[in-house]
C-alpha positions in Angstrom: 46.1 25.9 70.0 48.2 23.8 67.8 48.6 24.8 64.3 48.5 22.3 61.5 50.8 22.2 58.6 49.2 21.9 55.2 50.0 19.1 53.5 50.9 19.0 49.6 48.2 17.3 49.0 45.8 19.0 50.7 47.1 22.7 49.6 48.3 22.7 46.0 49.3 25.9 44.3 48.3 27.5 41.1 51.6 26.5 39.2 51.9 23.0 40.6 49.8 21.3 37.8 51.3 19.5 35.1 51.4 21.4 32.4 51.1 18.5 30.0 47.8 17.5 31.0 45.0 20.1 28.7 43.3 22.5 31.3 39.2 21.5 31.5 37.6 23.6 28.6 34.8 25.6 30.3 31.6 25.4 28.4 30.2 28.6 26.8 27.6 30.4 28.5 23.8 28.9 27.3 22.0 31.5 25.0 18.4 30.6 24.8 16.6 32.5 22.0 13.0 34.0 22.4 10.3 32.2 20.8 9.0 33.0 17.7 6.1 34.6 18.9 7.6 37.0 21.3 10.3 37.8 18.7 7.3 38.9 16.1 5.5 40.7 19.0 8.7 42.3 20.3 8.6 41.3 23.5 10.7 39.8 26.1 10.0 36.5 26.6 9.4 35.0 29.8 10.5 31.7 31.4 6.6 30.4 31.6 5.8 32.0 28.0 3.0 30.1 27.0 3.7 30.2 23.7 7.3 29.0 23.8 6.3 25.3 23.5 4.6 25.6 20.5 6.1 28.5 18.3 9.7 27.5 18.6 11.7 30.5 17.3 13.0 28.1 13.8 9.6 27.9 12.5 8.1 31.6 12.7 6.0 31.6 9.8 4.0 29.2 12.2 2.9 32.1 14.4 3.3 34.8 11.3 -0.2 33.0 9.9 -1.8 32.5 13.4 -0.9 35.5 14.4 -2.3 37.3 11.0 -5.9 35.2 11.3 -6.4 35.2 14.7 -4.3 38.1 16.8 -1.6 36.9 19.3 -4.2 38.0 22.6 -6.9 35.3 21.4 -4.4 32.7 20.5 -3.2 33.4 24.0 -6.9 33.5 25.2 -7.8 30.2 23.6 -5.1 27.9 25.0 -5.8 29.2 28.7 -9.0 27.7 28.3 -7.8 24.3 27.5 -5.9 22.1 29.7 -2.3 21.7 28.9 -2.5 18.2 26.8 -5.1 19.6 24.4 -2.8 22.8 23.5 -0.5 21.4 21.0 -3.2 20.0 19.0 -5.1 23.2 19.3 -2.2 25.0 17.7 -1.8 22.9 15.3 -5.1 22.9 14.3 -5.2 27.2 14.2 -2.1 27.3 12.0 -3.6 24.8 9.6 -6.9 27.3 9.3 -5.0 30.0 9.5 -2.8 29.2 6.3 -5.6 27.8 4.6 -7.6 31.3 5.3 -4.6 33.0 3.5 -4.3 30.6 0.5 -8.0 30.8 0.2 -9.5 34.1 1.7 -13.4 33.5 1.1 -13.4 29.6 1.6 -10.4 28.6 4.0 -9.8 25.3 5.3 -13.8 24.5 4.2 -12.6 24.8 0.6 -10.1 22.1 0.9 -12.4 19.9 2.8 -14.6 20.1 0.0 -12.2 19.6 -2.3 -10.4 16.6 -0.7 -14.3 15.1 -0.4 -15.0 15.9 -4.2 -11.8 13.3 -4.8 -12.7 10.8 -2.4 -16.6 10.7 -4.0 -15.1 10.4 -7.4 -12.3 7.3 -6.2 -15.7 5.8 -4.9 -17.2 5.8 -8.0 -14.3 4.6 -9.9 -14.2 1.5 -7.7 -17.5 1.0 -7.8 -17.2 0.9 -11.2 -14.1 -1.6 -11.4 -16.3 -3.8 -9.3 -19.2 -4.0 -11.0 -16.6 -4.9 -13.8 -14.5 -7.6 -12.5 -18.0 -9.4 -11.6 -19.2 -9.1 -14.7 -16.2 -10.4 -16.0 -16.4 -13.4 -13.5 -20.2 -13.8 -14.3 -19.3 -14.2 -18.5 -16.3 -16.6 -17.2 -19.5 -19.2 -15.3 -21.2 -18.8 -18.3 -18.5 -19.5 -21.1 -17.3 -22.8 -18.9 -21.1 -23.9 -18.0 -21.5 -23.8 -22.2 -18.6 -26.1 -22.6 -19.6 -28.4 -20.0 -22.8 -29.2 -22.3 -21.4 -29.5 -25.5 -19.5 -32.0 -23.8 -22.7 -34.0 -22.2 -24.6 -33.6 -25.5 -21.9 -34.3 -28.4 -22.5 -37.8 -30.0 -19.8 -40.3 -29.0 -17.0 -41.4 -31.6 -17.8 -43.0 -34.6 -15.4 -46.3 -34.9 -13.6 -47.2 -38.1 -14.7 -49.3 -41.1 -12.6 -51.8 -40.3 -13.1 -52.3 -36.7 -16.8 -52.0 -37.3 -16.9 -55.2 -39.3 -14.5 -57.2 -37.3 -16.8 -56.2 -34.2 -19.8 -57.8 -36.6 -18.4 -60.7 -37.7 -17.4 -61.7 -34.1 -21.0 -60.7 -33.2 -23.0 -62.5 -35.5 -20.9 -65.2 -37.7 -24.1 -66.7 -39.0 -24.8 -63.8 -41.4 -21.1 -64.8 -43.3 -21.7 -68.4 -43.0 -25.2 -68.1 -44.4 -23.3 -66.4 -47.8 -21.7 -69.2 -49.3 -20.1 -67.0 -52.1 -18.3 -65.6 -49.5 -16.7 -68.9 -49.0 -16.8 -70.1 -52.5 -14.8 -66.5 -53.4 -11.8 -67.2 -51.4 -11.8 -70.9 -53.0 -11.5 -69.6 -56.2 -9.1 -67.2 -55.4 -6.6 -70.3 -54.2 -7.1 -72.0 -57.4 -5.7 -69.7 -59.1 -3.4 -68.8 -57.1 -2.1 -73.1 -57.4 -2.4 -72.6 -61.6 0.1 -69.6 -61.3 2.7 -71.6 -59.5 2.2 -75.4 -61.8 5.9 -76.9 -61.7 7.9 -76.6 -65.6 
């Protein structure tokens, strides 16, 4: 049986590594913190804890409020009866209802819903009032435009100037001026008077 010598490339001593190359840092061990539910209940958090995905350790107030109102056993029982796709919404609903119940022990979330509904009704009334005012203003504007159009339609035509009226009358009815010989005689007398003023010395 032959013995094969180990080549340098196959066997490397621990001291044969290059001192200039940095050593590979070892990753620190991963520490998994217990979920907020197990931490508050003071129990060991299992790998497949049902409450861990919905109550992370960074948000302990969520489980505190839900546990105070519903109880941990009821929360677990309620989540077990639901499919996994609906559990996140159920937890959000329970946390909201628990927070509202703590703020208002008498009405709980029903009081918040009634307050929001009251605000909605007030806003709807304001919106209806504003829409009615807009319609009223549009009607007033339409009436004003109609009144202006009626005034323009019933207004009398503009009267001509006196000089223009006399010229138009002379052009249309020259017989009226020919029947009045005094009109021509007056012009002749005026011309004679002007001629006597300009007689030579």
